[in-house]
C-alpha positions in Angstrom: 0.0 0.0 0.0 1.2 3.5 -0.8 0.7 6.5 1.5 -2.6 7.4 0.0 -4.0 3.9 0.5 -2.8 3.7 4.1 -4.3 7.1 4.9 -7.6 6.1 3.3 -7.9 2.8 5.1 -7.1 4.3 8.5 -9.3 7.3 7.9 -12.3 5.2 6.9 -11.9 2.9 9.9 -11.7 5.7 12.4 -14.0 8.2 10.7 -11.3 10.7 9.9 -11.4 13.3 7.1 -8.8 11.5 5.1 -10.0 12.9 1.7 -10.3 16.5 2.8 -7.4 18.8 3.4 -7.0 19.6 7.0 -5.5 18.6 10.4 -6.8 15.1 10.3 -5.5 14.3 6.9 -2.1 15.9 7.6 -1.9 13.9 10.9 -2.6 10.6 9.1 0.0 11.4 6.5 2.6 12.1 9.2 1.7 8.8 11.0 2.3 6.9 7.8 6.0 7.9 7.7 6.3 7.4 11.4 4.8 4.0 11.1 7.4 2.9 8.6 10.2 3.9 10.9 8.6 2.1 13.9 8.1 -1.1 11.9 11.7 -1.1 10.8 12.9 -0.5 14.3 10.8 -3.4 15.7 11.4 -5.9 12.9 14.5 -4.9 11.0 12.9 -6.5 8.0 15.0 -4.4 5.6 18.8 -4.6 6.0 21.7 -3.2 3.9 25.5 -3.7 4.0 27.5 -0.7 5.1 31.2 0.2 5.6 32.9 2.3 8.2 36.5 3.5 7.9 38.5 2.6 11.0 41.6 4.7 11.6 44.8 3.4 13.4 44.8 4.5 17.0 41.2 5.7 17.0 38.5 3.8 19.1 35.5 6.2 18.8 33.5 7.0 15.7 30.2 8.6 14.8 27.6 6.7 12.7 26.0 8.3 9.7 22.5 9.8 10.3 21.3 7.6 7.4 21.7 4.5 9.7 18.6 3.8 11.7 20.0 0.7 13.5 22.8 -1.8 13.4 21.6 -5.4 12.7 22.9 -8.9 13.2 25.4 -8.2 15.9 28.4 -8.9 13.7 30.9 -7.0 11.7 34.1 -7.9 9.8 37.2 -6.3 8.5 39.5 -7.7 5.7 42.5 -6.7 7.8 41.1 -7.8 11.1 41.5 -11.1 13.0 38.1 -12.7 13.0 34.8 -10.9 13.1 33.7 -8.1 15.4 31.1 -9.0 18.0 28.5 -6.5 19.1 28.5 -6.0 22.9 26.8 -3.6 25.3 28.3 -0.2 26.2 28.9 -1.4 29.8 30.9 -4.4 28.5 32.9 -2.1 26.3 33.7 0.2 29.3 34.9 -2.9 31.2 37.1 -3.9 28.4 38.6 -0.5 28.0 39.1 -0.2 31.8 41.0 -3.5 31.8 43.5 -2.0 29.3 43.0 -4.5 26.5 45.3 -3.4 23.8 46.4 -6.5 22.0 45.2 -6.6 18.4 44.9 -10.4 18.6 42.2 -10.1 21.3 38.7 -10.9 20.3 37.4 -7.8 18.5 34.2 -6.1 19.6 32.1 -3.1 18.8 29.6 -1.2 21.0 26.9 1.2 19.8 25.1 3.8 21.9 23.0 6.3 19.9 25.2 7.3 17.0 28.4 6.5 18.9 30.5 3.5 17.7 33.2 2.2 19.9 35.8 -0.3 18.8 38.0 -2.6 20.9 40.9 -3.2 20.7 41.9 0.1 19.1 42.9 -0.6 15.4 46.6 -0.7 14.8 46.1 -0.2 11.1 43.6 1.6 8.9 40.9 -0.8 7.9 37.2 -1.0 6.8 34.5 -2.3 9.1 31.7 -4.0 7.2 28.4 -4.3 9.0 24.7 -4.8 8.4 22.3 -1.9 9.1 18.7 -0.7 8.8 18.7 2.5 6.7 16.7 5.5 7.8 13.8 5.8 5.3 12.8 8.9 3.4 9.5 10.4 4.6 6.4 9.4 2.6 6.0 12.9 1.1 3.5 12.0 -1.5 0.5 9.7 -1.6 2.1 7.7 -4.4 5.2 6.9 -2.2 5.2 3.2 -1.3 6.9 1.7 1.8 8.0 -1.3 -0.2 10.3 0.9 -2.2 13.9 0.8 -0.9 14.0 4.5 -0.4 10.9 4.7 1.7 11.6 1.7 4.0 11.9 -1.4 1.9 9.1 -3.1 3.9 7.6 -6.0 1.9 3.9 -5.6 1.0 3.1 -8.4 3.4 4.4 -6.2 6.2 2.3 -3.1 5.5 -0.5 -4.2 7.8 1.8 -3.4 10.7 2.1 0.2 9.4 -1.6 0.4 9.3 -2.0 -0.9 12.9 0.6 1.6 14.1 -1.4 4.4 12.5 -4.7 3.2 14.0 -3.1 2.9 17.4 -1.7 6.5 17.4 -4.7 8.0 15.7 -7.1 6.3 18.2 -5.1 7.8 21.0 -5.2 11.2 19.4 -9.0 11.2 18.8 -11.4 11.6 21.7 -14.2 9.7 20.0 -15.1 6.1 20.8 -14.1 3.5 18.2 -14.7 -0.2 17.6 -11.3 -0.9 19.2 -9.4 0.9 21.9 -5.9 2.3 21.4 -4.6 -0.6 23.5 -6.3 -3.1 21.2 -4.7 -1.5 18.1 -1.3 -1.5 19.9 -1.6 -5.2 20.6 -2.5 -5.8 16.9 0.6 -3.8 15.9 2.8 -5.9 18.2 1.3 -9.1 16.9 1.8 -8.1 13.3 5.4 -7.2 14.0 5.9 -10.7 15.5 4.4 -12.2 12.3 6.9 -10.2 10.2 9.7 -11.5 12.5 8.5 -15.1 12.0 8.3 -14.7 8.3 11.7 -13.2 8.2 13.1 -16.2 10.1 11.4 -18.6 7.8 13.0 -16.9 4.8 16.4 -17.2 6.5 15.8 -20.9 7.4 15.4 -22.1 3.8 18.5 -24.2 3.3 19.3 -27.4 1.5 18.5 -30.5 3.5 21.3 -32.8 4.3 21.1 -36.4 3.0 19.6 -39.0 5.4 22.0 -41.6 6.6 20.8 -45.1 7.6 17.8 -47.1 6.6 15.2 -45.4 4.5 11.8 -44.7 5.9 10.1 -46.8 3.3 9.7 -50.5 4.2 8.7 -51.5 0.7 11.1 -53.2 -1.8 13.6 -52.8 -3.2 15.2 -52.6 0.3 18.5 -50.7 0.4 20.9 -48.8 2.7 22.5 -45.5 2.0 25.2 -45.7 4.8 27.2 -48.5 3.1 28.7 -49.0 -0.4 27.5 -50.7 -2.5 24.0 -50.1 -1.3 22.8 -53.7 -1.0 
């Protein structure tokens, strides 16, 4: 659904003036953009690969504003020894307080807000490769579609979560009684985000099955074994 379709659906369900210029229409349009960002933060359903230039002797860096969140908890560097693990800021402070300076120590990164910390401090210039959720552009026109990479990259099967977010926030804003309460819409939003997470995991779990070793399940002839050679 594009922005116009989202605004229409939510406006019709709540009795808002979605097709008339005014505060209610503007509010729903703002909620559409806000909903895209919230769904991305909750599900991280759209991820890109990014790079950060690490400088010898420097442990602190600032992330680009275009990065909404870091995903996967891993990073890698061609010049580094093994991958970087994502740890909490408190763990990073403990590592730094302990004076860990060996470049062969297990590498780690910590992120707080837009601050990126690296441990141990790089001894050479290198590039950190990581996975991140990009900050979407606002849905500035009714034709803008959240499934477009620039506006969120959320698959069409995830747009219902955006709609429920808009219903939740709009129901809180409005003082009229509706079929469902803001709390109900919030629960629907959370449930829909969980569905997106589950579907994302299912997509990730598609792998080639390993061959079965031992007797086949079939008990009908011709009988054979696949754990010995020749198979008879």
